[in-house]
Backbone as CSV, one residue per row, in Angstrom:
resi,resn,N_x,N_y,N_z,CA_x,CA_y,CA_z,C_x,C_y,C_z
1,UNK,0.817,-1.187,0.000,0.000,0.000,0.000,0.859,1.248,0.000
2,UNK,2.104,1.114,-0.389,2.981,2.276,-0.447,2.795,3.002,-1.754
3,UNK,3.783,3.729,-2.133,3.742,4.408,-3.413,3.288,5.842,-3.282
4,UNK,3.175,6.542,-4.386,2.873,7.971,-4.368,1.440,8.296,-3.963
5,UNK,0.607,7.297,-3.733,-0.788,7.570,-3.402,-1.042,7.647,-1.909
6,UNK,-0.007,7.474,-1.103,-0.204,7.573,0.342,-0.557,9.005,0.713
7,UNK,-1.383,9.156,1.718,-1.824,10.493,2.154,-0.648,11.344,2.599
8,UNK,0.311,10.727,3.308,1.449,11.479,3.799,2.286,12.028,2.638
9,UNK,2.411,11.267,1.542,3.199,11.700,0.394,2.549,12.888,-0.308
10,UNK,1.268,13.064,-0.151,0.570,14.191,-0.780,0.432,15.371,0.181
11,UNK,1.086,15.292,1.347,1.039,16.383,2.307,-0.203,16.390,3.168
12,UNK,-0.937,15.284,3.196,-2.145,15.185,4.000,-1.871,14.378,5.260
13,UNK,-2.572,14.677,6.341,-2.379,13.874,7.553,-2.915,12.467,7.337
14,UNK,-2.445,11.492,8.121,-2.968,10.124,7.988,-4.474,10.105,8.224
15,UNK,-5.147,9.174,7.568,-6.599,9.041,7.717,-6.933,8.646,9.141
16,UNK,-8.053,9.154,9.626,-8.512,8.818,10.970,-9.013,7.387,10.987
17,UNK,-8.758,6.696,12.074,-9.261,5.331,12.231,-10.743,5.363,12.525
18,UNK,-11.378,4.212,12.538,-12.824,4.162,12.774,-13.238,4.791,14.099
19,UNK,-12.448,4.582,15.165,-12.819,5.146,16.458,-12.707,6.658,16.447
20,UNK,-11.661,7.185,15.801,-11.491,8.629,15.738,-12.546,9.256,14.838
21,UNK,-12.879,8.581,13.762,-13.820,9.125,12.795,-15.233,9.196,13.361
22,UNK,-15.648,8.190,14.077,-17.021,8.120,14.591,-17.115,8.432,16.071
23,UNK,-16.044,8.785,16.683,-16.068,9.050,18.122,-15.915,7.754,18.890
24,UNK,-15.614,7.879,20.126,-15.432,6.707,20.975,-16.792,6.093,21.273
25,UNK,-16.975,4.843,20.919,-18.271,4.181,21.105,-18.613,4.015,22.582
26,UNK,-17.615,4.015,23.453,-17.878,3.864,24.877,-18.519,5.114,25.471
27,UNK,-18.439,6.248,24.776,-19.006,7.477,25.315,-20.510,7.571,25.064
28,UNK,-21.062,6.671,24.269,-22.508,6.678,24.033,-23.238,6.239,25.289
29,UNK,-24.399,6.831,25.550,-25.162,6.359,26.712,-25.677,4.946,26.453
30,UNK,-25.751,4.172,27.491,-26.266,2.814,27.322,-27.776,2.888,27.121
31,UNK,-28.298,2.093,26.195,-29.747,2.140,25.950,-30.504,1.545,27.135
32,UNK,-31.755,1.950,27.314,-32.562,1.358,28.387,-32.841,-0.106,28.068
33,UNK,-33.223,-0.861,29.073,-33.533,-2.274,28.847,-34.815,-2.437,28.041
34,UNK,-35.812,-1.591,28.308,-37.117,-1.713,27.658,-37.602,-0.341,27.234
35,UNK,-38.270,-0.279,26.098,-38.800,0.981,25.592,-40.227,0.774,25.092
36,UNK,-40.974,1.854,25.043,-42.291,1.839,24.417,-42.296,2.910,23.340
37,UNK,-43.035,2.625,22.292,-43.231,3.620,21.243,-44.558,4.300,21.508
38,UNK,-44.527,5.629,21.745,-45.790,6.316,21.991,-46.570,6.504,20.702
39,UNK,-47.867,6.573,20.840,-48.714,6.805,19.679,-48.623,8.248,19.212
40,UNK,-49.311,8.530,18.146,-49.331,9.878,17.592,-50.641,10.539,18.005
41,UNK,-50.595,11.803,18.270,-51.810,12.525,18.628,-51.781,12.991,20.061
42,UNK,-52.906,13.456,20.518,-52.969,14.051,21.850,-52.854,13.016,22.966
43,UNK,-53.368,11.804,22.739,-53.319,10.806,23.812,-51.921,10.219,23.970
44,UNK,-51.243,9.998,22.875,-49.908,9.409,22.843,-49.788,8.174,23.733
45,UNK,-50.842,7.356,23.762,-50.782,6.098,24.499,-49.767,5.195,23.812
46,UNK,-49.023,4.388,24.581,-48.031,3.514,23.948,-48.687,2.530,22.984
47,UNK,-47.978,2.228,21.887,-48.531,1.293,20.909,-47.697,0.032,20.762
48,UNK,-46.454,0.038,21.303,-45.607,-1.145,21.150,-44.507,-1.137,22.198
49,UNK,-44.161,-2.327,22.693,-43.051,-2.518,23.617,-41.909,-3.167,22.844
50,UNK,-40.683,-2.699,23.089,-39.509,-3.270,22.426,-38.343,-3.311,23.403
51,UNK,-37.340,-4.112,23.065,-36.109,-4.128,23.843,-35.346,-2.838,23.551
52,UNK,-34.610,-2.339,24.511,-33.910,-1.068,24.363,-32.909,-1.036,23.228
53,UNK,-32.319,-2.169,22.897,-31.310,-2.216,21.836,-31.894,-2.599,20.481
54,UNK,-33.200,-2.659,20.348,-33.828,-3.048,19.087,-33.547,-1.983,18.038
55,UNK,-32.948,-2.379,16.921,-32.621,-1.396,15.889,-33.802,-1.105,14.970
56,UNK,-34.902,-1.804,15.153,-36.099,-1.557,14.366,-36.995,-0.512,15.054
57,UNK,-36.778,-0.306,16.345,-37.633,0.607,17.106,-37.586,2.014,16.508
58,UNK,-38.694,2.690,16.588,-38.812,4.055,16.075,-37.945,5.015,16.884
59,UNK,-37.720,6.180,16.317,-36.948,7.212,17.016,-37.703,7.753,18.225
60,UNK,-39.026,7.831,18.101,-39.830,8.300,19.233,-39.991,7.131,20.198
61,UNK,-39.377,7.215,21.335,-39.466,6.123,22.293,-39.288,6.650,23.701
62,UNK,-39.804,5.901,24.642,-39.683,6.245,26.048,-39.184,5.017,26.796
63,UNK,-38.244,5.230,27.693,-37.726,4.135,28.511,-38.771,3.745,29.550
64,UNK,-38.900,2.446,29.785,-39.790,1.939,30.829,-39.059,0.866,31.617
65,UNK,-39.527,0.629,32.821,-38.936,-0.410,33.668,-39.389,-1.789,33.197
66,UNK,-38.738,-2.801,33.700,-39.136,-4.176,33.387,-40.573,-4.425,33.850
67,UNK,-40.888,-3.945,35.045,-42.241,-4.140,35.591,-43.287,-3.469,34.703
68,UNK,-42.975,-2.258,34.202,-43.924,-1.558,33.343,-44.058,-2.266,31.998
69,UNK,-42.953,-2.758,31.449,-43.011,-3.504,30.185,-43.869,-4.763,30.351
70,UNK,-43.687,-5.476,31.459,-44.499,-6.664,31.737,-45.975,-6.301,31.856
71,UNK,-46.270,-5.213,32.578,-47.662,-4.792,32.767,-48.309,-4.429,31.432
72,UNK,-47.580,-3.687,30.594,-48.132,-3.275,29.301,-48.394,-4.477,28.395
73,UNK,-47.460,-5.411,28.371,-47.649,-6.614,27.547,-48.807,-7.463,28.075
74,UNK,-48.927,-7.543,29.399,-50.007,-8.333,29.996,-51.381,-7.733,29.703
75,UNK,-51.437,-6.420,29.497,-52.720,-5.782,29.187,-53.039,-5.838,27.694
76,UNK,-52.138,-6.443,26.904,-52.432,-6.631,25.488,-51.696,-5.703,24.542
77,UNK,-50.785,-4.867,25.061,-50.026,-3.993,24.169,-49.149,-4.848,23.257
78,UNK,-49.043,-4.446,22.018,-48.290,-5.200,21.003,-46.805,-5.235,21.358
79,UNK,-46.193,-6.398,21.157,-44.757,-6.567,21.331,-44.087,-6.440,19.958
80,UNK,-42.916,-5.857,19.922,-42.164,-5.735,18.673,-41.957,-7.128,18.081
81,UNK,-42.275,-7.273,16.817,-42.145,-8.586,16.186,-40.704,-8.901,15.828
82,UNK,-39.830,-7.892,15.874,-38.424,-8.130,15.543,-37.642,-8.625,16.765
83,UNK,-37.673,-7.856,17.850,-36.873,-8.232,19.032,-37.639,-9.107,20.009
84,UNK,-38.936,-9.201,19.877,-39.817,-10.049,20.685,-39.542,-9.929,22.192
85,UNK,-39.796,-8.756,22.758,-39.530,-8.571,24.187,-40.380,-9.475,25.068
86,UNK,-41.546,-9.877,24.576,-42.402,-10.771,25.355,-41.694,-12.091,25.650
87,UNK,-40.948,-12.604,24.679,-40.220,-13.859,24.883,-39.123,-13.679,25.923
88,UNK,-38.380,-12.573,25.812,-37.297,-12.318,26.761,-37.830,-12.072,28.172
89,UNK,-39.039,-11.509,28.259,-39.652,-11.260,29.557,-40.397,-12.478,30.096
90,UNK,-40.472,-13.536,29.301,-41.113,-14.762,29.752,-42.621,-14.790,29.580
91,UNK,-43.152,-13.974,28.689,-44.588,-13.960,28.427,-44.844,-14.731,27.142
92,UNK,-45.680,-15.728,27.220,-46.050,-16.474,26.027,-47.279,-15.835,25.423
93,UNK,-47.232,-15.626,24.133,-48.346,-15.004,23.431,-49.122,-16.080,22.705
94,UNK,-50.419,-16.101,22.951,-51.268,-17.062,22.261,-51.529,-16.535,20.861
95,UNK,-51.097,-17.287,19.871,-51.290,-16.870,18.489,-52.729,-17.135,18.081
96,UNK,-53.265,-16.279,17.207,-54.632,-16.524,16.735,-54.678,-17.813,15.936
97,UNK,-55.831,-18.448,15.881,-55.932,-19.700,15.126,-55.616,-19.463,13.651
98,UNK,-55.135,-20.505,13.020,-54.812,-20.417,11.593,-56.078,-20.088,10.820
99,UNK,-55.940,-19.326,9.778,-57.098,-18.870,9.001,-57.935,-20.047,8.482
100,UNK,-57.294,-21.149,8.125,-58.058,-22.289,7.618,-58.958,-22.877,8.690
101,UNK,-58.603,-22.678,9.961,-59.440,-23.169,11.059,-60.684,-22.321,11.238
102,UNK,-60.667,-21.104,10.721,-61.808,-20.212,10.864,-62.870,-20.440,9.812
103,UNK,-62.509,-21.091,8.744,-63.445,-21.298,7.631,-64.150,-22.635,7.836
104,UNK,-65.452,-22.583,7.789,-66.214,-23.832,7.903,-66.654,-24.254,6.514
105,UNK,-66.578,-25.504,6.216,-66.966,-25.957,4.887,-68.456,-25.741,4.638
106,UNK,-68.801,-25.525,3.401,-70.204,-25.354,3.027,-70.929,-26.703,3.129
107,UNK,-72.139,-26.637,3.613,-72.961,-27.847,3.707,-73.833,-27.944,2.480
108,UNK,-73.912,-29.116,1.831,-74.761,-29.233,0.642,-76.228,-29.178,0.972
């Protein structure tokens, strides 16, 4: 990787490494364990519970305690389908019956 194309040979300082370029990753605040996505509008009731590190979670979020996340899920609030906080919290979700089970055959 030598030769005349090196930054130093062109009078430029060496390129910054990934840590220097993006800042020290350790200086970022640690994400909360659990978050809720608030709804839109005046009520802004929560619409989904997610794990704090879920990269699918929306930008609008509020940190909640484990107890609050459990309470919200137990009352029927939707769990993020990507990070599945209900599974990590030990809540089993009863899936709706398969659509074919809902259809009854026609009687002649």
